[in-house]
N, C-alpha and C positions, 0 to 999 in steps of 0.2 A: 895569043890566046883570045878567044871570043868570050865576051860577057853575055851570058844567056839569061840570067835572072838577077834582079836587084831587090834586096830587102832593105827598106829604110824604116828604122824604129825610133820613135820619138817619145820622150817623156812629156807628160802633161805639164801645164803651167802651175805656178805656185798656188797651192790650195790653202784655204783657211785652216784646215787641220794641220798642214805643215807649219804654219805660223805659230799655232798654239802647242804643237808637239803632241797632237791627239792621234791615236790609232784610227785611221780613216777607212773603215769598212763601210757597209751599207748605212750604218747608224752614224758613224763618226765623220763621214765626209759630207760637208755642206756646200761643196763647190769651190770655185776659184776665188782667190782674194782679188782685190783691185789690181794689184801688181801682176797676178797670174793672168788676168784678162788682157793686160797690156802685152805680156809675154806671148800669149796665144796669138794676138793680132800680128805681132812682129814675125812669129814663126809662120803664120799663114801667108804673109806677104812674101816671105822668102820661098816657101814651097810653091806658091802660085807662080813665081817667076821661073822656077825649075820646071813646073808642070807644062808651061807653054812650049818649052823646048823638048822635054822628055816626059811625056804624060805618064801619070800613074794609072795603071789598069784597074786598081781597086784600092779603097781606103777602109781600114778596119779600126775599130775602137773597142773599149771595154765598158761595162755597165756603170761604173762608179761615176758620181756626178762630176767630179773634177775632170775626168777624161771625156765624158759626154760633152761638157762645155768646150773643152779644148778642140776636140775633133769636129764639133759643129762649126766653130770659127774657121778651122782649116778647110773643111769641106765646102763651106760657103764661098771662100776665096777661090777654090778650085772648081766651083760649079759642079760639084760631084755629090753623090749620096753615099754616106758612110754606112758600113755594116757593123753592127754591134755584136761582138762574139762573147758570150758569157764565159766560156772557158779561158779567155784571155785575161780575165779579171785578176787582180792581185791576190795574194794569199787570203784565205778566209780566216778571220781573226777570232772567231768565237766570242767568249766573254771579254776579251781584251778590246773589242770594238768600242770606240768612244772613250776609252781610258787614256791616260797619259803614257806615252812610250817610255818615259824615264821610270815610271813606277813599274810598268810591265817588265822592263829589262832588269830592274833591281830584283824583282821576285824570281825571274827566270835565270838570272845570272849572266845576262848578255843578250844580244840580238838573236832572232830565230836561227840564223846561220850557224851559230856556235854549237848548238846541239840539234843538228838538222833532222834527226829522226824522232824528236820528241815534240809534242804540242806545247807551245809557249804559254797557253792559257786553256782552260776547259773549252772544248769544242773547236779549238784552233787547228789549222792545217799545218802539220810539220813542214819544215822548209823543203825537204826532199820530196814530199808528196806534192807540194806546190810545183816544184821544178818538173816533176814527171808530167803533171797536167799541162804545164806551159810548153814543155818540149813537144808533147803529142800534138798540141794545138798548132804550134808554129810549124812543125813538120807537115801537118795536114795542109796548111795554107801554102807552104812552099811546093808541095806535091801538086796542088791544084793550079799553081801559077808558074809552072815551068816556062821560062822565056819571057816572063812579065816583069814589070816594075811595080812593086806594091809598097804601100805605106801603112804602118801600124802605129797608131797613137795610143799609148798605154802608160805603163808604170816603170819606175826604175827597176823593179823586180823583173819586168818583162825583158828589158835590155840585158839584164844579167842572165836570164834564161836563154835568150838568143845567143849570147856569147858562149855560155857553157855548152849549148847544143852544137853550135857550128865549130867550136874549138875542140869538141869532144873532151871536155875537162872531166876527169874522173872525180867521183864523189869525195874522196879523201883530200883532193886538192882544193875543192870548193870551200872547205872550212877555213883555209888559210889565205885565200885570195878574194879580192872584191873589185868593184868597178865604181868609180865616181860617176854619178849621173845627176847633172844639174837640171833644173826645170826647163823644159823645151829643148834639152840637149838632143842632138841628132846623131844617131849611129847608122853606119851604112855597111852592108855586106853585099858583095858581088860574087856570083857563081861563074867561075872561069872554066872553060873547057879548051884544052889544047889540041893540037893536030893528031895526037895519039888517043884522043877521046878520054883523057884523064880529067876528072872534075876536081876543082879546088875552090873552096870558099875563101874569099879574101876580105878581111876587114879593112875598109878604106878610110873610115872615119869613126871616131868615138867621141861622144860628148861635145859635139861642135855647137857652140853657142854664139857664133859671130853675129847673128841677128840681134843679140842683146847687148852689143857693144856700147850703144848709147844708153845713158841712165834712163830707167823707166820713170814715167810721169807719176 
């Protein structure tokens, strides 16, 4: 089989809102924590080493501050210019933005995925609406970059969206399954085409954090 396209999706470094348990939309996200900046530096060093041997054709990020800071660190190490794609952003949180996740989940009766067709706060984006948006955006990027190696620095939700898209996970199964995504965890998908022209997307790595093996300063 020949590998024709590679999608590398990375979660941002630890954010201050992750430390406090705050819903991190445009209001709630105040950027990376000191630990998150260190994680981003280690991620950048690892990806830069890969980039020298197998260059990324494009680097994409999302608008929220924690991702902007992570992708800026990575792009600097790769001597590349990232593209910020608004529709790659995490779910829109509505009135939950800036509130505590624990309080939001208590009111809603669990995380957004548990009742995926309902908004978990006034003005919030239901989980399935978010997934539809993320799926369309990721598919558009993959269609644009057939044969390329691309890097997406985004959210844990983005990794979940990539997995549900390329695994073709039906909506009823999404409610009962999930994916562990640590800060700066790397997931990798490869598009393989065999001699019969059959296309298969292969998940070659999920939540790879070997670059964080040493304790953060």
